[in-house]
C-alpha positions as CSV (number, residue, x, y, z in Angstrom):
1,M,81.2,-70.2,-109.1
2,K,84.2,-71.0,-106.9
3,K,81.9,-73.2,-104.9
4,T,80.6,-75.4,-107.8
5,G,84.2,-75.9,-108.9
6,L,85.4,-77.0,-105.6
7,L,82.2,-79.2,-105.2
8,I,83.0,-80.9,-108.5
9,Q,86.5,-81.5,-107.4
10,L,85.6,-83.0,-104.2
11,T,83.0,-85.2,-105.9
12,V,85.7,-86.5,-108.4
13,C,88.1,-87.2,-105.5
14,L,85.5,-89.1,-103.6
15,I,84.7,-91.3,-106.6
16,V,88.3,-92.1,-107.4
17,Y,89.5,-92.9,-103.8
18,S,86.2,-94.7,-102.7
19,G,87.1,-97.7,-104.9
20,T,90.5,-98.0,-103.2
21,S,89.0,-97.7,-99.7
22,L,87.2,-101.0,-100.2
23,A,90.1,-102.8,-101.9
24,D,90.9,-105.2,-99.2
25,D,92.4,-108.7,-99.5
26,D,90.7,-110.6,-96.7
27,D,87.3,-111.5,-98.6
28,H,85.4,-110.8,-95.3
29,G,83.7,-107.7,-96.5
30,W,80.4,-107.4,-98.3
31,R,81.8,-109.1,-101.4
32,G,83.2,-112.1,-99.7
33,H,80.0,-114.0,-99.1
34,G,79.8,-116.1,-102.1
35,Y,79.5,-113.6,-104.9
36,G,82.9,-112.7,-105.8
37,H,86.1,-114.4,-106.4
38,H,87.6,-117.0,-103.9
39,H,91.1,-118.4,-104.5
40,G,92.3,-121.3,-102.4
41,H,91.0,-121.7,-98.8
42,H,88.9,-119.0,-97.4
43,R,91.0,-118.6,-94.3
44,E,94.6,-119.1,-95.7
45,H,96.0,-116.3,-93.7
46,Y,94.2,-116.8,-90.4
47,Y,96.4,-117.1,-87.2
48,P,94.5,-118.2,-84.1
49,Q,94.7,-115.8,-81.4
50,P,95.4,-116.9,-77.8
51,Q,92.6,-116.5,-75.4
52,I,93.3,-114.1,-72.6
53,Y,91.3,-114.5,-69.4
54,Y,91.1,-111.7,-67.1
55,Y,90.4,-112.5,-63.4
56,P,89.1,-109.9,-60.9
57,Q,91.8,-108.7,-58.6
58,P,91.3,-109.9,-55.0
59,Q,89.9,-107.1,-52.8
60,V,92.1,-106.1,-50.0
61,Y,90.5,-104.3,-47.1
62,Y,92.7,-102.6,-44.7
63,Q,91.4,-101.5,-41.3
64,P,91.8,-97.8,-40.8
65,P,94.0,-96.6,-37.9
66,P,92.2,-95.4,-35.0
67,V,91.6,-91.9,-34.7
68,V,91.8,-90.2,-31.2
69,Y,90.5,-86.8,-31.0
70,Q,91.4,-84.6,-28.0
71,Q,89.2,-81.9,-27.1
72,P,91.0,-78.6,-26.3
73,P,90.5,-77.6,-22.7
74,V,87.8,-75.1,-22.2
75,V,88.9,-72.0,-20.4
76,Y,86.3,-69.6,-18.9
77,Y,87.3,-66.0,-18.5
78,P,85.3,-63.6,-16.4
79,Q,83.4,-61.2,-18.5
80,Q,84.1,-57.6,-18.0
81,Y,80.9,-55.4,-17.5
82,Q,81.0,-52.8,-20.5
83,R,78.3,-50.4,-21.0
84,Q,76.4,-50.8,-24.3
85,S,77.1,-47.8,-26.3
86,Y,75.5,-49.1,-29.6
87,Q,71.7,-49.0,-30.0
88,D,70.2,-51.0,-32.7
89,P,68.2,-48.6,-34.8
90,R,65.9,-51.2,-36.4
91,S,62.3,-51.5,-35.4
92,T,59.2,-53.0,-36.7
93,Q,57.9,-49.6,-37.7
94,G,60.9,-49.5,-40.2
95,L,60.3,-52.9,-41.4
96,A,56.6,-51.9,-42.2
97,G,57.8,-48.7,-43.7
98,G,60.2,-50.5,-46.0
99,V,57.5,-52.9,-47.4
100,I,55.1,-50.0,-47.9
101,G,57.9,-47.8,-49.5
102,S,58.7,-50.8,-51.7
103,V,55.3,-51.2,-53.0
104,F,54.8,-47.4,-53.6
105,G,58.3,-47.3,-55.4
106,Y,57.2,-50.3,-57.7
107,Q,54.1,-48.7,-58.6
108,M,55.4,-45.2,-59.2
109,G,58.3,-46.5,-61.1
110,N,56.0,-48.8,-63.4
111,G,57.9,-51.9,-62.2
112,D,61.3,-50.7,-62.0
113,P,63.3,-52.5,-59.4
114,I,65.5,-49.7,-58.7
115,A,62.5,-47.4,-57.9
116,A,61.2,-50.3,-55.5
117,G,64.5,-50.4,-53.8
118,L,64.7,-46.7,-53.4
119,G,61.0,-46.6,-52.1
120,A,61.9,-49.4,-49.6
121,A,64.8,-47.6,-48.4
122,A,63.1,-44.4,-48.0
123,G,60.0,-46.2,-46.2
124,S,62.4,-48.0,-43.9
125,Y,64.3,-44.7,-43.1
126,I,60.9,-42.9,-42.3
127,G,59.6,-45.8,-40.4
128,N,62.6,-46.0,-38.1
129,G,62.6,-42.3,-37.6
130,M,59.0,-42.5,-36.6
131,G,59.7,-45.5,-34.1
132,G,62.3,-43.4,-32.4
133,G,65.3,-45.5,-33.8
134,W,67.2,-42.5,-35.2
């Protein structure tokens, strides 16, 4: 009920103010083409506006300063012999075990990506252990 009252008030306001929104004095609108009232000259309040011509600005190109790059000196240090204490535990057996474990985890988990990841980790662990990596 309140919406209907608001809609009626809004409609009344639009009807009242729509007439004043078209009340202009220049006779150039939709009424000023031979159908309404014409008093005196048609363009009695017309002031000619001066024409302003804009020309493009001249393009100025500056030569960039030369850039001189100096390469730092290369200093070679003798490499000290160190015994490799870290052995990479990865192997091709671990890669194959990860792939097979991923497939089994995906199938057993009914498409669950977490189960596929756990299966891949377990397959990789077993595959690396079988390859002698760990």
